[in-house]
C-alpha positions as CSV (number, residue, x, y, z in Angstrom):
1,M,-76.4,-175.4,-153.8
2,P,-76.1,-174.4,-150.1
3,P,-74.3,-171.2,-149.1
4,R,-70.5,-171.5,-148.8
5,D,-70.5,-170.1,-145.3
6,D,-73.0,-172.2,-143.3
7,S,-73.4,-169.5,-140.7
8,V,-74.5,-166.7,-143.2
9,L,-77.2,-166.6,-145.8
10,E,-77.6,-163.2,-147.4
11,G,-81.0,-161.8,-148.0
12,H,-84.3,-162.2,-146.1
13,P,-87.3,-164.6,-145.9
14,V,-90.4,-164.1,-148.0
15,L,-93.8,-165.9,-148.1
16,Q,-95.6,-167.3,-151.1
17,F,-99.2,-168.6,-150.9
18,Q,-100.6,-171.7,-152.4
19,P,-104.4,-171.5,-152.9
20,A,-106.7,-174.2,-151.4
21,V,-109.9,-174.8,-153.5
22,D,-113.2,-176.3,-152.7
23,L,-113.5,-179.2,-155.2
24,I,-117.3,-179.0,-155.3
25,S,-117.8,-175.3,-156.0
26,G,-114.3,-174.2,-157.2
27,R,-114.3,-171.5,-154.5
28,L,-111.1,-170.2,-152.9
29,L,-111.0,-171.4,-149.2
30,G,-107.6,-170.3,-148.0
31,F,-103.9,-170.4,-148.6
32,E,-100.9,-172.4,-147.4
33,A,-98.0,-170.1,-146.5
34,L,-94.7,-171.3,-148.0
35,V,-91.4,-169.8,-146.9
36,R,-88.7,-168.9,-149.4
37,W,-85.5,-166.9,-149.1
38,E,-84.8,-163.9,-151.3
39,H,-81.1,-163.9,-152.0
40,P,-79.6,-160.7,-153.6
41,K,-77.7,-162.7,-156.3
42,R,-79.3,-166.1,-156.4
43,G,-82.9,-165.1,-156.3
44,L,-85.4,-167.3,-154.4
45,I,-83.9,-170.1,-152.5
46,A,-86.2,-173.1,-152.1
47,P,-87.1,-174.8,-148.8
48,D,-84.9,-177.9,-149.6
49,V,-81.9,-175.7,-149.2
50,L,-83.3,-173.1,-146.8
51,L,-84.7,-175.4,-144.1
52,P,-81.7,-177.7,-143.7
53,W,-79.5,-174.6,-143.4
54,A,-81.8,-173.1,-140.8
55,E,-81.8,-176.4,-138.8
56,K,-78.0,-176.7,-138.9
57,T,-77.3,-173.1,-137.9
58,G,-80.0,-172.9,-135.2
59,Y,-81.9,-170.2,-137.1
60,I,-85.0,-172.5,-137.5
61,G,-86.7,-171.0,-134.3
62,T,-86.3,-167.4,-135.6
63,L,-87.5,-168.4,-139.1
64,N,-90.5,-170.4,-137.7
65,A,-91.6,-167.5,-135.5
66,W,-91.3,-165.1,-138.5
67,V,-93.3,-167.3,-140.8
68,L,-96.1,-167.6,-138.2
69,S,-96.1,-163.8,-137.5
70,E,-96.0,-162.8,-141.2
71,A,-98.7,-165.3,-142.2
72,C,-101.1,-164.3,-139.5
73,R,-100.4,-160.6,-140.2
74,Q,-101.2,-161.0,-143.9
75,A,-104.2,-163.2,-143.3
76,A,-105.7,-160.6,-141.0
77,G,-106.0,-158.4,-144.1
78,W,-108.1,-161.0,-145.9
79,P,-111.8,-161.6,-145.5
80,S,-112.7,-163.6,-142.4
81,A,-113.8,-166.6,-144.4
82,V,-110.3,-167.0,-146.0
83,Q,-107.9,-169.1,-143.9
84,V,-104.2,-169.7,-143.7
85,A,-102.0,-172.7,-143.0
86,V,-98.4,-172.8,-141.8
87,N,-96.0,-175.7,-141.8
88,G,-95.0,-176.7,-138.3
89,S,-91.3,-177.2,-137.6
90,P,-90.6,-180.6,-136.0
91,T,-87.7,-179.1,-134.0
92,Q,-89.9,-176.3,-132.6
93,L,-92.7,-178.8,-131.8
94,R,-90.3,-181.0,-129.9
95,Q,-89.0,-178.0,-128.0
96,R,-92.5,-176.9,-127.2
97,R,-91.9,-173.6,-129.0
98,M,-94.4,-173.8,-131.9
99,S,-97.4,-173.0,-129.7
100,I,-95.6,-170.1,-128.1
101,S,-94.8,-168.6,-131.5
102,A,-98.4,-169.2,-132.6
103,S,-99.8,-167.5,-129.6
104,D,-97.5,-164.5,-130.1
105,A,-98.5,-164.3,-133.8
106,L,-102.2,-164.5,-133.1
107,R,-102.0,-161.9,-130.4
108,D,-100.0,-159.4,-132.4
109,S,-102.1,-159.8,-135.6
110,G,-105.5,-160.1,-134.0
111,L,-106.2,-163.1,-136.2
112,N,-108.9,-165.4,-135.0
113,P,-107.2,-168.7,-134.0
114,D,-110.0,-170.6,-135.9
115,R,-108.5,-169.2,-139.1
116,L,-105.1,-170.7,-138.5
117,T,-104.0,-174.3,-139.3
118,V,-100.6,-175.8,-138.4
119,E,-99.6,-178.5,-140.8
120,V,-97.3,-181.3,-139.4
121,K,-95.6,-184.3,-141.0
122,E,-96.9,-187.8,-140.4
123,A,-93.9,-188.7,-138.3
124,T,-94.6,-185.8,-136.0
125,I,-97.9,-187.2,-134.9
126,A,-96.1,-190.4,-133.7
127,D,-93.4,-188.3,-132.0
128,G,-94.0,-188.3,-128.2
129,L,-91.7,-185.3,-127.8
130,A,-94.0,-183.2,-130.0
131,S,-97.3,-184.2,-128.4
132,D,-97.4,-181.6,-125.6
133,D,-97.0,-178.8,-128.1
134,L,-99.6,-180.2,-130.5
135,H,-102.1,-180.3,-127.6
136,A,-101.1,-176.7,-126.7
137,L,-101.9,-175.6,-130.2
138,T,-105.3,-177.1,-130.1
139,R,-105.9,-175.4,-126.7
140,L,-105.2,-172.1,-128.5
141,G,-108.0,-172.9,-130.9
142,V,-105.6,-173.5,-133.8
143,H,-106.4,-176.3,-136.2
144,L,-104.1,-179.2,-137.0
145,A,-103.5,-180.9,-140.4
146,V,-101.4,-183.9,-141.2
147,D,-99.3,-183.4,-144.3
148,N,-98.1,-186.1,-146.8
149,V,-100.6,-188.7,-145.5
150,G,-100.0,-192.1,-147.1
151,I,-96.3,-192.3,-146.8
152,S,-96.5,-194.0,-143.4
153,W,-99.7,-196.0,-142.9
154,S,-99.0,-196.3,-139.2
155,T,-99.9,-192.6,-138.8
156,L,-103.6,-193.2,-139.6
157,G,-103.9,-195.1,-136.3
158,N,-102.5,-192.0,-134.4
159,L,-105.0,-189.5,-135.8
160,R,-107.4,-190.2,-132.9
161,S,-104.8,-189.0,-130.4
162,F,-105.0,-185.4,-131.5
163,A,-107.8,-183.0,-132.6
164,I,-106.7,-183.4,-136.3
165,D,-109.0,-181.6,-138.6
166,T,-107.5,-182.4,-142.0
167,A,-105.5,-185.1,-143.7
168,K,-103.5,-183.9,-146.7
169,I,-103.0,-186.7,-149.3
170,D,-99.4,-186.8,-150.5
171,R,-98.9,-185.6,-154.1
172,E,-97.3,-189.0,-154.9
173,F,-100.7,-190.6,-154.7
174,I,-102.4,-187.9,-156.8
175,S,-100.1,-188.4,-159.7
176,A,-101.2,-191.1,-162.1
177,L,-104.6,-191.0,-160.4
178,E,-106.2,-191.3,-163.9
179,A,-105.1,-195.0,-164.1
180,S,-108.4,-196.8,-163.3
181,E,-106.7,-199.8,-161.9
182,G,-103.8,-198.0,-160.4
183,V,-102.4,-198.4,-156.9
184,N,-102.5,-194.6,-156.4
185,R,-106.2,-194.4,-156.8
186,A,-106.7,-197.3,-154.4
187,I,-104.5,-195.6,-151.8
188,A,-106.2,-192.2,-152.2
189,Q,-109.6,-193.8,-151.8
190,S,-108.5,-195.7,-148.7
191,I,-107.1,-192.5,-147.1
192,I,-110.4,-190.6,-147.9
193,R,-112.5,-193.4,-146.4
194,V,-110.5,-193.7,-143.2
195,S,-110.5,-190.0,-142.8
196,Q,-114.2,-189.7,-143.3
197,S,-114.8,-192.5,-140.7
198,L,-112.8,-190.4,-138.2
199,G,-114.6,-187.2,-139.1
200,I,-111.5,-185.7,-140.7
201,S,-111.5,-183.7,-143.9
202,T,-109.2,-184.4,-146.9
203,V,-107.1,-182.2,-149.1
204,A,-105.5,-183.5,-152.2
205,E,-102.0,-182.1,-152.9
206,G,-100.4,-181.7,-156.2
207,V,-103.5,-181.6,-158.4
208,E,-102.4,-180.9,-162.0
209,T,-105.2,-182.0,-164.3
210,A,-109.0,-181.6,-164.7
211,E,-109.4,-185.4,-164.7
212,Q,-107.8,-185.6,-161.3
213,V,-110.3,-183.1,-160.0
214,V,-113.2,-185.2,-161.4
215,I,-111.8,-188.4,-159.8
216,L,-111.1,-186.8,-156.5
217,R,-114.7,-185.4,-156.3
218,E,-116.0,-188.9,-157.1
219,L,-113.8,-190.4,-154.3
220,G,-115.1,-187.8,-151.8
221,A,-112.1,-185.5,-151.4
222,E,-113.1,-182.0,-150.4
223,V,-110.3,-179.6,-151.2
224,G,-107.5,-179.5,-153.7
225,Q,-104.2,-177.7,-154.0
226,G,-101.8,-177.8,-157.0
227,Y,-100.7,-176.2,-160.3
228,Y,-104.1,-177.0,-161.9
229,F,-105.5,-174.1,-159.8
230,A,-102.5,-171.9,-159.3
231,H,-98.8,-171.9,-158.6
232,P,-97.7,-170.4,-155.3
233,L,-98.4,-166.7,-155.4
234,P,-96.5,-163.6,-154.1
235,S,-98.1,-161.9,-151.2
236,D,-99.7,-159.1,-153.2
237,D,-101.3,-161.5,-155.6
238,A,-102.7,-163.6,-152.8
239,H,-104.1,-160.5,-151.1
240,A,-105.8,-159.5,-154.4
241,M,-107.2,-163.0,-154.8
242,A,-108.5,-163.2,-151.3
243,N,-110.2,-159.9,-151.5
244,A,-111.8,-160.4,-154.9
245,E,-115.5,-159.8,-154.8
246,P,-117.1,-162.2,-155.3
247,R,-114.3,-164.4,-153.9
248,T,-112.4,-166.1,-156.7
249,V,-114.2,-169.0,-158.3
250,F,-111.8,-171.3,-160.2
251,S,-112.8,-173.1,-163.4
252,L,-113.5,-176.7,-162.6
253,P,-114.7,-179.6,-164.7
254,A,-118.5,-179.9,-164.6
255,P,-119.9,-183.0,-163.0
256,G,-119.5,-186.0,-165.3
257,Q,-117.0,-184.2,-167.5
258,T,-113.2,-184.6,-167.7
259,A,-112.5,-181.4,-169.6
260,P,-112.2,-178.1,-167.9
261,G,-115.6,-176.3,-167.6
262,A,-117.2,-173.5,-165.6
263,A,-117.9,-174.2,-161.9
264,A,-121.6,-174.4,-161.0
265,G,-123.0,-170.8,-161.5
266,A,-121.1,-167.7,-162.5
267,S,-120.7,-166.9,-158.9
268,V,-121.4,-168.6,-155.6
269,D,-122.4,-167.6,-152.1
270,S,-120.9,-169.3,-149.1
271,V,-122.4,-169.5,-145.6
272,Q,-119.7,-170.8,-143.3
273,S,-119.8,-172.3,-139.9
274,S,-116.8,-173.6,-137.9
275,R,-117.0,-177.0,-139.6
276,N,-119.2,-176.6,-142.7
277,V,-119.3,-174.6,-145.9
278,V,-122.8,-174.6,-147.5
279,V,-122.5,-173.5,-151.1
280,T,-125.3,-172.2,-153.2
281,S,-125.1,-171.6,-157.0
282,A,-126.1,-168.4,-158.7
283,D,-129.6,-169.8,-159.5
284,G,-130.2,-170.7,-155.8
285,T,-129.5,-174.4,-156.2
286,Q,-127.8,-175.8,-153.1
287,L,-124.7,-177.8,-153.9
288,E,-123.1,-180.6,-151.9
289,P,-121.6,-179.0,-148.7
290,S,-117.9,-179.2,-148.0
291,K,-117.2,-180.5,-144.5
292,V,-113.6,-179.4,-144.5
293,H,-112.3,-176.7,-142.0
294,V,-110.4,-175.9,-145.0
295,L,-106.7,-176.6,-145.0
């Protein structure tokens, strides 16, 4: 329920962090920063209430700048291999303000731009008013990801227009992925194939079962997010996970199995370049590399 007074919302914004996991090794790669609002009486207010209120009241610019600043500040306290993604505001992109806020956040935090990804909706890629700011973000060295891919097929043709690193498959197409003849599997497979042909990495959103992990690995998806791995975490928990040594390895189904099992090796080592993660198991066996930037 939205606040009674549209101009006032008591409380303050907070961030939660959704882990992104390498589907081959089970290794933590980074986090997506998710904004919530801590209300003194109503608790956490979800984005479906918060963001429309922020757009209506004109607070979206201030909120967007805070999210970028806080996400970069916290990520600066994580190991350099752990990355962070922030959702881009369509309004701010059209007003050419997203790149300014990103530049300020990177400068103030000292975060390497290569560790920051801005996620945008499919429709934003086709929005001519947002194109200048999208290009400005890439000039900063920030990575771009397209969220909810698959809702509008026309977007796939626009991916070449920008330096898009990652396509995030909408959770709608991950659900019921287990149905062998299902439409969702066919759509997910098509998105992965098109993305691979363009040199774009893929992230599956809304992963909830071990069987979905197995199928996604078979289809060639590289990264997963969802409740199978973890619910969005408070900042302190994300900080602890990011700084765990060795970096957290999630339990993934072993190749050829549909039940949860240990990831390859009790621990893994990762040698990361700007585009590749080469993963080696505890016994020295090299696993399939992940091409994803990561988010």
